C-alpha positions as CSV (number, residue, x, y, z in Angstrom):
1,M,67.5,78.9,163.9
2,P,69.9,80.5,161.3
3,L,71.9,78.1,159.1
4,A,75.0,76.8,160.8
5,S,78.4,76.7,159.1
6,T,79.9,73.3,158.3
7,G,83.4,74.7,159.0
8,E,82.4,75.9,162.5
9,L,80.6,72.6,163.4
10,V,83.6,70.5,162.3
11,A,86.1,72.8,164.0
12,R,84.1,72.6,167.2
13,A,84.0,68.8,167.0
14,A,87.7,68.5,166.3
15,A,88.5,70.7,169.3
16,R,86.4,68.4,171.5
17,R,87.9,65.2,169.9
18,T,84.6,64.2,168.7
19,A,82.9,64.2,165.2
20,V,79.9,65.9,163.6
21,A,77.6,63.5,161.7
22,A,76.9,64.4,158.1
23,F,74.0,62.7,156.3
24,N,73.4,62.5,152.5
25,V,69.8,63.3,151.5
26,I,67.9,62.5,148.4
27,T,64.2,63.3,149.1
28,L,62.3,65.6,151.4
29,E,61.7,62.6,153.7
30,H,65.5,62.2,154.0
31,V,65.8,65.9,155.0
32,E,63.0,65.7,157.6
33,A,64.4,62.5,159.0
34,V,67.9,63.9,159.5
35,V,66.6,66.9,161.2
36,A,64.3,64.9,163.4
37,G,67.0,62.4,164.4
38,A,69.4,65.2,165.2
39,E,66.8,66.9,167.4
40,T,66.1,63.6,169.2
41,A,69.9,63.4,169.9
42,A,70.1,67.1,170.7
43,A,73.1,67.4,168.4
44,P,74.2,69.5,165.4
45,V,74.2,67.9,162.0
46,V,75.2,68.4,158.4
47,L,72.7,67.9,155.6
48,Q,74.6,66.8,152.5
49,V,73.4,67.0,148.9
50,S,75.7,65.1,146.5
51,E,76.2,65.6,142.8
52,N,74.5,62.2,142.3
53,A,71.4,63.4,144.2
54,V,71.3,66.4,142.0
55,A,71.5,64.1,138.9
56,Y,68.6,62.1,140.3
57,R,66.6,65.3,140.6
58,R,67.2,65.8,136.8
59,G,70.2,68.1,137.3
60,R,68.3,70.7,139.4
61,L,70.0,71.6,142.7
62,L,67.6,74.3,144.0
63,P,64.4,72.3,144.8
64,L,66.2,69.9,147.2
65,A,68.5,72.7,148.5
66,R,65.6,75.0,149.3
67,A,63.8,72.3,151.1
68,A,66.9,71.5,153.1
69,R,67.4,75.1,153.9
70,A,63.8,75.6,155.1
71,A,64.1,72.5,157.3
72,A,67.4,73.6,158.7
73,E,66.2,77.1,159.6
74,R,63.3,75.6,161.5
75,A,65.3,73.0,163.4
76,A,65.9,73.1,167.1
77,V,69.6,72.2,166.6
78,P,72.3,73.7,164.5
79,V,72.1,72.4,160.9
80,A,74.6,73.1,158.1
81,L,74.2,72.5,154.3
82,H,77.1,70.8,152.4
83,L,77.4,70.1,148.7
84,D,79.0,66.7,148.5
85,H,81.3,64.9,145.9
86,V,81.2,67.8,143.4
87,R,83.0,67.1,140.1
88,R,81.3,69.6,137.9
89,D,82.5,73.2,138.2
90,D,79.2,74.6,137.1
91,L,77.5,72.8,140.1
92,L,80.3,74.0,142.4
93,R,79.4,77.6,141.5
94,Q,75.8,77.2,142.4
95,A,76.6,76.4,146.0
96,P,76.7,79.9,147.7
97,A,73.4,81.1,146.3
98,A,71.7,77.8,147.2
99,G,72.6,78.2,150.9
100,F,75.6,75.9,151.2
101,S,78.4,76.9,153.5
102,S,80.7,74.2,152.3
103,V,81.5,71.9,149.4
104,M,83.5,68.6,148.9
105,Y,85.3,68.9,145.6
106,D,86.1,65.5,144.4
107,A,89.0,65.1,141.9
108,S,90.3,62.0,143.6
109,R,89.8,59.9,140.5
110,L,92.6,61.9,138.8
111,P,96.3,61.4,139.1
112,Y,97.9,63.3,141.9
113,E,99.1,66.4,140.0
114,A,95.8,66.8,138.2
115,N,93.9,66.3,141.4
116,L,96.0,68.9,143.1
117,A,95.6,71.4,140.2
118,A,91.8,71.0,140.0
119,T,91.4,71.1,143.8
120,R,93.6,74.2,144.1
121,A,91.5,76.1,141.6
122,A,88.3,74.9,143.3
123,A,89.7,76.0,146.7
124,D,90.7,79.4,145.5
125,W,87.2,80.0,144.1
126,A,85.4,78.6,147.1
127,H,87.4,80.7,149.6
128,A,86.7,83.8,147.6
129,Q,83.0,83.0,148.1
130,G,83.4,82.3,151.8
131,L,83.0,78.5,151.4
132,W,84.7,75.9,153.5
133,I,86.1,73.2,151.2
134,E,86.9,69.5,151.7
135,A,88.8,67.3,149.2
136,E,89.8,63.6,149.0
137,L,93.2,62.0,148.6
138,G,93.5,58.3,148.0
139,E,90.2,56.9,146.9
140,V,87.3,55.7,148.9
141,G,85.8,53.3,146.4
142,G,82.2,52.3,145.7
143,K,81.0,55.6,144.3
144,N,78.8,55.8,141.2
145,G,78.3,52.0,141.2
146,E,82.0,51.3,141.1
147,P,83.2,48.2,143.0
148,P,85.2,48.8,146.2
149,R,88.9,49.0,145.6
150,D,91.3,46.5,146.8
151,A,92.7,47.8,150.1
152,H,96.3,47.2,148.8
153,A,95.8,48.7,145.3
154,P,98.1,51.6,144.4
155,G,96.4,54.8,145.5
156,A,93.7,53.1,147.5
157,R,95.0,54.4,150.8
158,T,96.0,58.0,151.7
159,V,99.7,58.4,152.2
160,P,100.6,60.7,155.1
161,G,103.5,62.6,153.5
162,E,101.6,63.0,150.2
163,A,98.6,64.2,152.2
164,R,100.5,66.8,154.0
165,A,101.9,68.2,150.8
166,F,98.5,68.0,149.1
167,V,96.8,70.0,151.9
168,A,99.5,72.6,152.0
169,D,99.5,73.1,148.2
170,S,95.8,72.9,147.6
171,G,94.7,75.1,150.6
172,V,91.7,72.9,151.5
173,D,90.1,73.1,154.9
174,A,89.5,69.4,155.5
175,L,90.6,66.1,153.9
176,A,88.6,63.0,153.3
177,V,91.0,60.1,153.9
178,A,91.0,56.6,152.5
179,V,91.6,54.2,155.5
180,G,89.5,51.2,154.6
181,S,85.9,52.3,154.3
182,S,83.9,52.2,151.0
183,H,80.8,54.0,149.7
184,A,77.5,52.1,149.2
185,M,78.3,49.2,151.6
186,T,75.2,47.4,152.7
187,S,76.9,45.4,155.5
188,R,78.9,46.9,158.3
189,T,82.0,44.9,157.7
190,A,84.6,47.5,156.7
191,V,88.0,47.1,158.4
192,L,89.7,50.5,159.1
193,D,93.4,50.9,159.2
194,H,93.6,52.7,162.6
195,A,97.4,52.8,162.5
196,L,97.3,54.7,159.2
197,L,94.7,57.1,160.6
198,K,96.9,57.8,163.6
199,R,99.8,58.7,161.2
200,L,97.5,60.9,159.1
201,T,96.3,62.8,162.2
202,A,99.9,63.4,163.2
203,A,100.9,64.6,159.8
204,L,98.0,67.0,159.1
205,D,96.7,70.1,160.7
206,V,93.2,70.1,159.1
207,P,90.2,68.1,160.2
208,L,89.9,64.6,158.7
209,V,86.7,63.2,157.2
210,L,85.5,59.6,157.0
211,H,83.4,58.7,153.9
212,G,81.6,55.4,153.5
213,S,80.8,55.2,157.2
214,S,77.6,53.2,156.7
215,G,79.8,50.1,156.3
216,V,81.8,50.7,159.4
217,P,81.0,48.9,162.7
218,D,80.1,51.0,165.8
219,D,83.3,50.2,167.7
220,A,85.4,51.1,164.6
221,L,83.6,54.4,164.2
222,R,84.2,55.3,167.8
223,A,87.9,54.4,167.4
224,A,88.1,56.5,164.2
225,V,86.8,59.5,166.1
226,E,89.2,58.9,168.9
227,G,91.9,58.6,166.2
228,G,91.2,62.0,164.7
229,I,88.1,61.9,162.4
230,A,86.1,65.0,162.9
231,K,83.3,64.6,160.3
232,V,81.6,61.3,159.5
233,N,79.6,60.9,156.3
234,V,76.6,58.5,156.2
235,G,74.3,57.9,153.3
236,T,73.6,54.2,152.4
237,A,72.5,53.4,156.0
238,L,69.6,55.8,155.6
239,N,68.5,54.2,152.3
240,I,68.7,50.8,153.9
241,A,66.5,51.9,156.8
242,M,64.0,53.6,154.5
243,T,63.8,50.7,152.0
244,R,63.4,48.1,154.8
245,A,60.6,50.1,156.4
246,V,58.7,50.7,153.1
247,R,59.0,47.1,152.2
248,E,57.7,45.9,155.5
249,F,54.8,48.4,155.4
250,L,53.7,47.3,151.9
251,T,54.2,43.6,152.7
252,A,51.9,44.0,155.7
253,R,49.4,46.1,153.7
254,P,49.4,44.9,150.1
255,D,46.4,47.0,149.2
256,A,47.9,50.3,150.4
257,V,48.1,53.0,147.8
258,D,48.5,56.2,149.9
259,A,52.2,57.0,149.7
260,R,52.0,59.0,152.9
261,G,51.7,55.8,154.9
262,Y,54.9,54.0,153.7
263,L,56.9,57.2,153.3
264,D,56.2,58.1,156.9
265,A,57.3,54.6,157.9
266,G,60.5,55.2,155.9
267,R,61.0,58.6,157.4
268,Q,60.7,57.4,160.9
269,A,63.1,54.6,160.3
270,M,65.7,57.0,158.9
271,A,65.3,59.3,161.9
272,E,66.0,56.5,164.2
273,T,69.1,55.6,162.2
274,V,70.3,59.2,162.4
275,A,69.9,59.3,166.1
276,G,71.7,56.0,166.4
277,F,74.7,57.1,164.5
278,I,75.0,60.3,166.4
279,G,74.9,58.3,169.6
280,V,77.7,56.1,168.4
281,L,79.9,59.1,167.6
282,R,79.1,60.8,170.9
283,G,80.2,57.7,172.8
284,P,78.7,56.0,175.9
285,G,78.0,58.3,178.9
286,S,78.4,61.5,176.9
287,S,76.0,64.3,177.3
288,P,74.3,66.0,174.3
């Protein structure tokens, strides 16, 4: 089917008080696994390519983007493409031609005024191109190999009043909020501040996004969706599933040399992980 729009998927989820799952992809196997898992769950999904993934692919966006677009257009469920954690303006400007309907522009590492100015400029350009744009206020730690931030460190959490002003002045369409999760967590032990999330939901009139969701327990993810999160980003959980499956395959078959065997095992494991996360977000007893 035709490419879906991230903005439309998120708006639909927000209206239903649920969340759309967004998965970061690195390889073709990631892409195929996300689509297969979403088809199993009979749910829409967002395929995300981060600036880090582009760097891994030697700075080239189009090979992975074109693979993702081809898979999305052949999927049995709606699939949107999202360019994630963009810091480079030259990469931002490649998004429309590569098939992305949305971007997450990440200037969260900057002081508030600099973050606002950079995000405002990115939002103006993105909207002129028909792109939906997400930004971040506060800082979800753990990106680029950085250690998770102390939950009580200045700027580590999103402040509701500041967030309201930031959204109004920047013109972004969605906001990633820092409420206790962290990127690159390999254990699901994050403790979310649900009271803060409730205040953010009341203060803002744009959809809220949770980054670092791989480290959040199932019950906390469900509570976050009930509290107002409309887009849930997952990346590390796929890499954990793939690595475990590949390791188990090669341990059981030490003489194996055909990459298709262990890559297929990794792809299947990731697809199961995708379907599992979508099921968590949908909640018990919900229909597809």
